[in-house]
C-alpha positions in Angstrom: 17.4 -3.7 -74.2 14.4 -1.8 -75.5 14.5 1.9 -76.4 12.3 3.0 -73.5 14.4 1.4 -70.9 17.6 2.6 -72.7 16.3 6.2 -72.6 15.4 5.8 -68.9 18.9 4.5 -68.1 20.5 7.4 -69.9 18.3 9.9 -68.0 19.3 8.3 -64.7 22.9 8.3 -65.6 22.7 11.9 -66.7 21.0 12.9 -63.5 23.9 11.8 -61.4 26.3 13.9 -63.4 26.3 17.7 -63.7 24.5 19.0 -66.8 26.6 20.2 -69.7 25.4 23.8 -69.1 26.6 23.9 -65.5 30.1 22.6 -66.3 30.7 24.8 -69.4 33.3 27.5 -69.0 35.0 30.0 -71.3 37.9 28.1 -72.9 41.1 29.7 -73.8 41.2 32.4 -71.1 44.5 31.0 -69.8 46.0 30.3 -73.2 48.7 33.0 -73.3 49.8 32.3 -69.7 50.0 28.6 -70.3 51.9 29.0 -73.5 54.5 31.1 -71.6 54.6 28.6 -68.8 55.0 25.7 -71.1 57.8 27.5 -72.9 59.5 28.2 -69.6 59.4 24.5 -68.8 61.1 23.6 -72.1 58.2 23.4 -74.7 58.2 25.1 -78.1 57.6 28.8 -78.0 54.4 28.3 -80.0 52.9 25.0 -78.8 50.0 23.3 -80.7 46.7 24.9 -79.7 45.4 21.4 -78.9 48.2 20.9 -76.4 47.5 24.2 -74.8 43.8 23.4 -74.6 44.5 20.0 -73.0 46.9 21.5 -70.4 44.3 24.2 -69.7 41.6 21.5 -69.1 43.9 19.6 -66.8 44.8 22.8 -64.8 41.3 24.0 -64.5 40.1 20.5 -63.4 42.9 20.3 -60.8 42.3 23.8 -59.4 38.5 23.2 -59.3 38.9 19.9 -57.4 41.4 21.5 -55.0 39.0 24.3 -54.3 36.1 21.8 -53.7 38.3 19.9 -51.2 39.2 23.1 -49.4 35.5 24.0 -49.4 34.6 20.7 -47.8 37.2 21.3 -45.0 35.9 24.9 -44.6 32.3 23.9 -44.5 32.9 22.2 -41.1 33.6 25.7 -39.7 31.1 27.4 -41.9 33.6 29.4 -43.9 36.5 29.0 -46.4 39.9 30.4 -45.4 43.5 30.3 -46.6 44.3 27.8 -43.9 42.0 25.3 -45.6 44.2 25.4 -48.7 47.4 25.3 -46.6 46.0 22.2 -44.8 45.6 20.4 -48.2 49.2 21.3 -49.2 50.7 20.3 -45.9 52.0 16.9 -47.2 54.3 18.6 -49.7 56.8 20.8 -47.8 58.2 22.6 -50.8 54.7 23.6 -51.9 53.7 24.6 -48.4 56.8 26.8 -48.0 56.2 28.4 -51.4 52.6 29.1 -50.5 53.6 30.7 -47.2 56.3 32.8 -49.0 53.7 34.0 -51.5 51.3 34.9 -48.7 54.0 36.8 -46.9 54.9 38.7 -50.0 51.2 39.5 -50.5 51.0 40.9 -47.0 54.1 43.0 -47.5 52.6 44.4 -50.7 49.4 45.1 -48.9 51.2 47.0 -46.2 53.3 49.0 -48.7 50.2 50.0 -50.6 48.5 51.0 -47.3 51.5 53.2 -46.4 51.6 54.8 -49.8 47.8 55.6 -49.6 48.2 57.2 -46.2 51.2 59.3 -47.3 49.4 60.4 -50.4 46.4 61.6 -48.3 48.6 63.4 -45.9 50.4 65.1 -48.7 47.2 66.2 -50.3 46.0 67.6 -46.9 49.2 69.5 -46.3 49.0 71.1 -49.7 45.6 72.5 -49.1 
């Protein structure tokens, strides 16, 4: 293969893949959280930085792929919603149940904050 055709082949191959600049992300932003999670699952309290970086890469790739799949489902309706994510998790009942539980807890917290804000406003108005 001559160098001109080799360069052309590399350019075509690179065109089908995202450029390095578009896939770059800030590394290490989940480092502390992942270290704690790894320790909670039986790893050393201070795992090797290379191990944490690898786990972070795997987690970020998984979440990104999951979000893209949900976006594909949501694009049929024109918007992305929580139900799109629940649809993807439906085949794993424990995960689905946990997701629903967390969403329920989120709603409860939202209502509690709303009630607190209203009471605070009423209290301020009654003091004036």
